[in-house]
SEMIMI-979438 format. One line per field, with one value per residue (C-alpha): chain; x, y, z. Coordinates in nm, 2 decimals. Layout:
REM residues N
cadena	c(A; ...) $
xx	c(X; ...) $
yy	c(Y; ...) $
zz	c(Z; ...) $
REM end
This chain:
REM residues 334
cadena	c(A; A; A; A; A; A; A; A; A; A; A; A; A; A; A; A; A; A; A; A; A; A; A; A; A; A; A; A; A; A; A; A; A; A; A; A; A; A; A; A; A; A; A; A; A; A; A; A; A; A; A; A; A; A; A; A; A; A; A; A; A; A; A; A; A; A; A; A; A; A; A; A; A; A; A; A; A; A; A; A; A; A; A; A; A; A; A; A; A; A; A; A; A; A; A; A; A; A; A; A; A; A; A; A; A; A; A; A; A; A; A; A; A; A; A; A; A; A; A; A; A; A; A; A; A; A; A; A; A; A; A; A; A; A; A; A; A; A; A; A; A; A; A; A; A; A; A; A; A; A; A; A; A; A; A; A; A; A; A; A; A; A; A; A; A; A; A; A; A; A; A; A; A; A; A; A; A; A; A; A; A; A; A; A; A; A; A; A; A; A; A; A; A; A; A; A; A; A; A; A; A; A; A; A; A; A; A; A; A; A; A; A; A; A; A; A; A; A; A; A; A; A; A; A; A; A; A; A; A; A; A; A; A; A; A; A; A; A; A; A; A; A; A; A; A; A; A; A; A; A; A; A; A; A; A; A; A; A; A; A; A; A; A; A; A; A; A; A; A; A; A; A; A; A; A; A; A; A; A; A; A; A; A; A; A; A; A; A; A; A; A; A; A; A; A; A; A; A; A; A; A; A; A; A; A; A; A; A; A; A; A; A; A; A; A; A; A; A; A; A; A; A; A; A; A; A; A; A; A; A; A; A; A; A) $
xx	c(3.97; 3.94; 3.80; 3.49; 3.43; 3.47; 3.21; 2.97; 2.98; 2.96; 2.64; 2.49; 2.56; 2.40; 2.09; 2.07; 2.08; 1.81; 1.58; 1.64; 1.58; 1.32; 1.16; 1.01; 0.94; 0.73; 0.58; 0.46; 0.33; 0.12; 0.00; -0.14; -0.44; -0.45; -0.37; -0.47; -0.82; -0.85; -0.66; -0.47; -0.34; -0.23; -0.06; 0.12; 0.22; 0.36; 0.55; 0.73; 0.92; 0.89; 1.25; 1.41; 1.23; 1.42; 1.76; 1.64; 1.60; 1.97; 2.07; 1.89; 2.05; 2.37; 2.32; 2.19; 2.48; 2.74; 2.60; 2.61; 2.97; 3.10; 2.90; 2.78; 2.65; 2.46; 2.31; 2.21; 2.06; 1.86; 1.74; 1.64; 1.49; 1.31; 1.22; 0.85; 0.86; 1.15; 0.95; 0.65; 0.87; 1.01; 0.68; 0.57; 0.86; 0.81; 0.43; 0.52; 0.77; 0.52; 0.26; 0.47; 0.54; 0.18; -0.05; -0.04; -0.03; -0.41; -0.64; -0.91; -1.00; -1.06; -0.74; -0.51; -0.73; -0.63; -0.27; -0.29; -0.44; -0.15; 0.11; -0.07; -0.05; 0.29; 0.43; 0.26; 0.34; 0.73; 0.73; 0.59; 0.79; 1.12; 1.06; 0.96; 1.25; 1.52; 1.36; 1.39; 1.75; 1.84; 1.62; 1.74; 1.57; 1.61; 1.93; 2.08; 2.43; 2.45; 2.36; 2.01; 1.70; 1.48; 1.18; 0.85; 0.70; 0.48; 0.76; 0.87; 0.57; 0.64; 0.55; 0.88; 0.89; 0.53; 0.64; 0.93; 0.70; 0.45; 0.79; 0.91; 0.55; 0.49; 0.84; 0.83; 0.48; 0.61; 0.92; 0.70; 0.47; 0.75; 0.89; 0.56; 0.55; 0.89; 0.83; 0.47; 0.29; -0.09; -0.33; -0.19; 0.12; -0.07; -0.25; 0.08; 0.21; -0.08; -0.07; 0.31; 0.22; -0.05; 0.16; 0.48; 0.33; 0.24; 0.59; 0.74; 0.55; 0.61; 0.98; 1.05; 0.90; 1.07; 1.42; 1.39; 1.31; 1.59; 1.82; 1.72; 1.76; 2.09; 2.21; 2.53; 2.66; 2.70; 2.34; 2.21; 2.39; 2.21; 1.87; 1.91; 1.99; 1.68; 1.44; 1.57; 1.59; 1.23; 1.10; 1.29; 1.14; 0.80; 0.88; 1.03; 0.72; 0.48; 0.68; 0.67; 1.05; 1.01; 1.39; 1.48; 1.18; 1.31; 1.66; 1.57; 1.34; 1.62; 1.86; 1.60; 1.59; 1.97; 2.01; 1.76; 1.92; 2.27; 2.11; 2.00; 2.34; 2.52; 2.29; 2.37; 2.74; 2.93; 2.67; 2.50; 2.22; 2.18; 2.05; 1.80; 1.87; 2.24; 2.47; 2.74; 2.52; 2.49; 2.63; 2.90; 3.11; 3.39; 3.23; 2.99; 3.24; 3.40; 3.78; 4.02; 4.11; 3.75; 3.69; 4.01; 3.88; 3.54; 3.71; 3.89; 3.58; 3.36; 3.63; 3.64; 3.25; 3.07; 3.18; 3.06; 2.72; 2.68; 2.77; 2.53; 2.24; 2.29; 2.31; 1.96; 1.80; 1.96; 1.80; 1.46; 1.48; 1.20; 0.86; 0.56; 0.19; -0.14; -0.12; 0.20; -0.03; -0.20; -0.58; -0.65; -0.29; -0.42) $
yy	c(1.67; 1.79; 1.58; 1.81; 1.73; 1.35; 1.39; 1.56; 1.25; 1.01; 1.20; 1.17; 0.80; 0.77; 0.94; 0.74; 0.42; 0.56; 0.65; 0.32; 0.12; 0.33; 0.42; 0.06; 0.05; 0.37; 0.23; -0.09; 0.11; 0.32; 0.00; -0.14; 0.11; 0.12; -0.26; -0.50; -0.61; -0.78; -0.82; -1.11; -0.93; -0.64; -0.87; -1.01; -0.67; -0.58; -0.92; -0.85; -0.56; -0.67; -0.81; -0.51; -0.19; -0.09; -0.17; 0.06; 0.35; 0.32; 0.48; 0.80; 0.81; 0.77; 1.05; 1.28; 1.19; 1.25; 1.57; 1.69; 1.58; 1.69; 1.99; 2.13; 2.46; 2.27; 2.07; 2.35; 2.57; 2.28; 2.13; 2.48; 2.62; 2.30; 2.22; 2.17; 1.94; 1.74; 1.70; 1.58; 1.34; 1.23; 1.17; 0.98; 0.75; 0.71; 0.62; 0.41; 0.19; 0.15; 0.05; -0.25; -0.36; -0.30; -0.41; -0.77; -0.73; -0.75; -0.98; -0.71; -0.61; -0.25; -0.22; -0.36; -0.15; 0.17; 0.07; -0.01; 0.33; 0.46; 0.27; 0.42; 0.78; 0.76; 0.60; 0.86; 1.19; 1.12; 1.01; 1.37; 1.57; 1.43; 1.56; 1.89; 1.92; 1.82; 2.03; 2.34; 2.25; 2.24; 2.54; 2.77; 2.91; 3.24; 3.22; 3.55; 3.67; 3.48; 3.13; 3.15; 3.06; 3.35; 3.23; 3.10; 2.75; 2.80; 2.95; 2.58; 2.48; 2.64; 2.49; 2.33; 2.18; 2.05; 1.88; 1.74; 1.59; 1.43; 1.28; 1.11; 0.98; 0.84; 0.69; 0.54; 0.39; 0.25; 0.12; -0.06; -0.20; -0.35; -0.49; -0.64; -0.81; -0.94; -1.07; -1.23; -1.50; -1.53; -1.26; -0.98; -1.03; -0.96; -0.67; -0.52; -0.54; -0.37; -0.10; -0.05; 0.02; 0.30; 0.46; 0.43; 0.63; 0.90; 0.90; 0.92; 1.23; 1.39; 1.30; 1.42; 1.76; 1.79; 1.69; 1.91; 2.19; 2.12; 2.10; 2.43; 2.59; 2.48; 2.18; 2.12; 1.85; 1.59; 1.65; 1.62; 1.27; 1.17; 1.31; 1.07; 0.78; 0.84; 0.88; 0.58; 0.36; 0.46; 0.36; 0.05; -0.03; 0.02; -0.19; -0.48; -0.47; -0.52; -0.80; -0.97; -0.94; -0.83; -0.84; -0.64; -0.40; -0.35; -0.29; -0.05; 0.14; 0.15; 0.30; 0.56; 0.68; 0.66; 0.86; 1.11; 1.17; 1.19; 1.47; 1.67; 1.66; 1.73; 2.03; 2.15; 2.12; 2.31; 2.45; 2.25; 2.50; 2.79; 3.14; 3.30; 3.63; 3.65; 3.41; 3.52; 3.40; 3.04; 2.76; 2.54; 2.26; 2.50; 2.73; 2.49; 2.21; 2.07; 2.10; 1.87; 1.68; 1.59; 1.49; 1.27; 1.09; 1.04; 0.90; 0.64; 0.53; 0.52; 0.30; 0.04; 0.03; 0.08; -0.26; -0.45; -0.28; -0.34; -0.72; -0.74; -0.57; -0.77; -1.09; -1.00; -0.96; -1.28; -1.46; -1.33; -1.34; -1.59; -1.51; -1.53; -1.54; -1.55; -1.94; -1.87; -1.68; -1.93; -1.92; -1.72; -1.59; -1.23) $
zz	c(-7.29; -6.94; -6.64; -6.64; -7.00; -6.92; -6.63; -6.86; -7.08; -6.80; -6.67; -7.01; -7.01; -6.66; -6.78; -7.08; -6.88; -6.65; -6.93; -7.11; -6.80; -6.62; -6.96; -7.01; -6.64; -6.64; -6.96; -6.81; -6.52; -6.76; -6.94; -6.63; -6.69; -7.07; -7.15; -6.88; -6.86; -6.53; -6.19; -6.33; -6.63; -6.42; -6.19; -6.48; -6.62; -6.25; -6.24; -6.58; -6.40; -6.06; -6.02; -6.18; -6.12; -5.81; -5.97; -6.26; -6.02; -5.89; -6.22; -6.12; -5.79; -5.95; -6.20; -5.93; -5.70; -5.99; -6.08; -5.71; -5.68; -6.03; -6.09; -5.77; -5.92; -6.19; -5.92; -5.69; -5.97; -6.12; -5.80; -5.66; -5.98; -6.07; -5.70; -5.74; -6.06; -5.91; -5.57; -5.77; -5.93; -5.61; -5.44; -5.73; -5.71; -5.34; -5.38; -5.67; -5.48; -5.20; -5.45; -5.57; -5.23; -5.07; -5.37; -5.27; -4.89; -4.87; -5.12; -5.10; -5.45; -5.37; -5.18; -5.49; -5.73; -5.54; -5.56; -5.93; -5.98; -5.79; -5.99; -6.32; -6.22; -6.05; -6.37; -6.60; -6.42; -6.40; -6.76; -6.86; -6.62; -6.69; -7.06; -6.94; -6.73; -6.98; -7.25; -7.02; -6.93; -7.30; -7.43; -7.13; -6.83; -6.65; -6.46; -6.34; -6.26; -5.94; -6.09; -5.94; -6.12; -6.12; -6.31; -6.20; -6.17; -6.49; -6.70; -6.71; -6.90; -7.23; -7.56; -7.63; -7.28; -7.31; -7.64; -7.47; -7.20; -7.47; -7.64; -7.31; -7.23; -7.58; -7.60; -7.27; -7.33; -7.66; -7.50; -7.23; -7.48; -7.67; -7.35; -7.25; -7.58; -7.54; -7.19; -7.19; -7.39; -7.48; -7.59; -7.39; -7.58; -7.92; -7.76; -7.65; -8.00; -8.13; -7.86; -7.94; -8.28; -8.21; -7.95; -8.18; -8.45; -8.20; -8.07; -8.39; -8.50; -8.15; -8.15; -8.50; -8.42; -8.09; -8.22; -8.55; -8.31; -8.09; -8.38; -8.52; -8.19; -8.06; -8.28; -8.47; -8.70; -8.40; -8.27; -8.64; -8.66; -8.32; -8.47; -8.76; -8.56; -8.32; -8.59; -8.80; -8.48; -8.40; -8.75; -8.73; -8.40; -8.52; -8.83; -8.63; -8.40; -8.67; -8.80; -8.46; -8.40; -8.05; -7.95; -8.24; -8.17; -7.80; -7.91; -8.16; -7.92; -7.67; -7.93; -8.00; -7.63; -7.61; -7.95; -7.81; -7.49; -7.67; -7.90; -7.60; -7.43; -7.76; -7.82; -7.47; -7.45; -7.33; -7.14; -6.86; -6.81; -7.04; -6.94; -7.13; -6.97; -7.09; -7.23; -7.00; -6.69; -6.84; -6.65; -6.84; -6.77; -6.68; -6.45; -6.28; -6.20; -5.89; -5.84; -6.04; -5.73; -5.66; -6.03; -6.01; -5.70; -5.86; -6.16; -5.98; -5.76; -6.09; -6.27; -6.01; -5.89; -6.22; -6.39; -6.07; -6.08; -6.46; -6.41; -6.12; -6.29; -6.63; -6.42; -6.27; -6.61; -6.73; -6.43; -6.50; -6.88; -6.94; -7.06; -6.83; -6.90; -6.69; -6.65; -6.44; -6.17; -5.97; -5.91; -5.61; -5.60; -5.54) $
REM end
């Protein structure tokens, strides 16, 4: 296996980690507008991810940085061709981060409500657009002989891509609802379980359609295996949620996201960005990669730094592992 193949796998792992962690993060943000009934419950939901949301976004920075260094042509074509959707995601992430920090700066209800609306929309929009972006990467876009994207903005919003956006939106919301039921006590925990069941059924239907479409279009034996794992894990997550086994439900929903990302990357390989104009113009792990020397340096750095980062982030989740409820928010704490 060549180093550019190894880094293709590592980038897939980084995106898997990002969608697993930021997935429930986005889901909780969406649930602040769907599940919470008052200011205290909205604050409770925000507190479930308060200690970890910024650490979750580090996976995105690492995935983007690794793509830039390991596959510069892929990075250049992707970020220039998908400039507007990725810019919208970036603006949402910036506003979302400000919302987490600024919401409690003033006790005024209107001030806090406006930031809560911002948190809802800046969680929902990226949850959709990430699915749209990755669906287009797998399905292929208009890339010419000079490795430039020559399509338009609205070309990115085709039927397959919109279905991909629906899948990530519903999967992340389901993942977030299961996380809330795992992290809270009281009535909101029960409502989160009920919400997870409803959203999970929609996610199962959308994911099955999207993954089967992907398999028919570009799949092989390995991607079919990932498809089976994804669907089975989602069914198991819904069943565990109905049985009140929240830990198992969260683990299975995480496996669903991991298997879905794995299927997309397995369907994509050895391309990194297929061209719909000519197969000869597609970006591959070979023609889009950096030099072997660069990849060797990156491999050594990743081998040293990655275990330390994983240990630190795992320790953070361990410290903040206990359940919380509205009773833990003092009267007038807003």
